[in-house]
C-alpha positions in Angstrom: 140.3 148.8 74.1 137.7 147.0 72.1 136.2 148.1 68.7 133.1 146.7 66.9 130.7 147.8 64.2 127.3 149.0 65.4 124.7 150.3 62.9 127.5 150.7 60.4 129.8 152.9 62.6 132.7 152.0 64.8 132.0 151.7 68.5 135.0 152.0 70.8 134.9 150.7 74.4 137.6 151.3 77.0 138.0 150.0 80.5 138.4 152.7 83.1 138.6 152.5 86.9 134.8 153.4 87.2 133.7 150.8 84.6 133.6 151.4 80.9 133.4 154.3 78.5 132.2 154.0 74.9 132.0 156.3 71.9 131.5 156.3 68.2 134.6 157.3 66.2 132.7 158.7 63.2 130.1 160.9 65.0 131.0 163.6 67.5 128.9 163.6 70.6 128.0 160.0 70.7 129.6 158.8 73.9 128.5 157.1 77.1 129.6 155.2 80.2 128.5 152.2 82.2 129.4 149.9 85.1 129.8 146.9 82.8 130.7 146.5 79.1 127.2 145.2 78.4 125.6 148.2 80.0 127.9 150.5 78.1 127.0 148.9 74.8 123.3 149.3 75.5 123.9 153.0 76.5 125.9 153.7 73.4 123.2 152.3 71.1 120.7 154.5 72.8 123.0 157.6 72.5 123.5 156.9 68.8 119.8 156.7 68.2 119.2 160.0 70.1 121.9 161.8 68.2 120.6 160.6 64.8 117.1 161.6 65.8 118.2 165.0 67.0 120.3 165.7 63.9 117.4 164.7 61.7 115.0 167.1 63.4 117.6 169.9 63.2 118.1 169.2 59.5 114.4 169.3 58.8 114.1 172.7 60.6 117.0 174.2 58.7 115.9 172.9 55.3 112.4 174.4 55.5 111.2 172.5 52.5 107.7 173.3 51.2 105.0 170.8 52.0 104.6 169.8 48.3 106.7 170.0 45.2 105.1 169.4 41.8 106.5 169.0 38.2 104.1 170.2 35.6 103.8 168.4 32.2 105.9 171.2 30.6 108.8 170.5 33.1 108.1 173.6 35.2 108.5 173.0 39.0 105.9 174.5 41.4 106.3 174.5 45.1 104.2 175.7 48.0 101.7 175.1 50.7 98.9 177.1 49.1 98.7 175.4 45.6 95.2 174.2 44.7 96.0 170.8 43.3 92.6 170.6 41.6 93.7 173.5 39.3 96.9 171.9 38.2 97.0 170.4 34.7 96.6 166.7 34.1 99.7 164.6 34.2 101.3 166.8 36.9 103.6 164.7 39.0 104.0 165.1 42.8 107.8 165.0 43.5 107.7 165.5 47.2 105.0 165.7 49.9 105.4 166.0 53.7 
């Protein structure tokens, strides 16, 4: 068994009769296989990228953040997609915009 750090996580590689298997200890679902250790390392990096991308997309769907969040000069927070920015008071700060 061989361990190394890849993108800040622990990649584990094991020799099996069919070649190699690889997985990331810290993230469930990031695993792969390959004929050679080199192929398995490449496959594992790709699997990690795909899982991170998928998790990011799921998180964005679940959060359902408004497209824009404003802080008015009096400290009040306004959110929403239908706010007419031209009608907001001067010195309004945009805190978040998709």
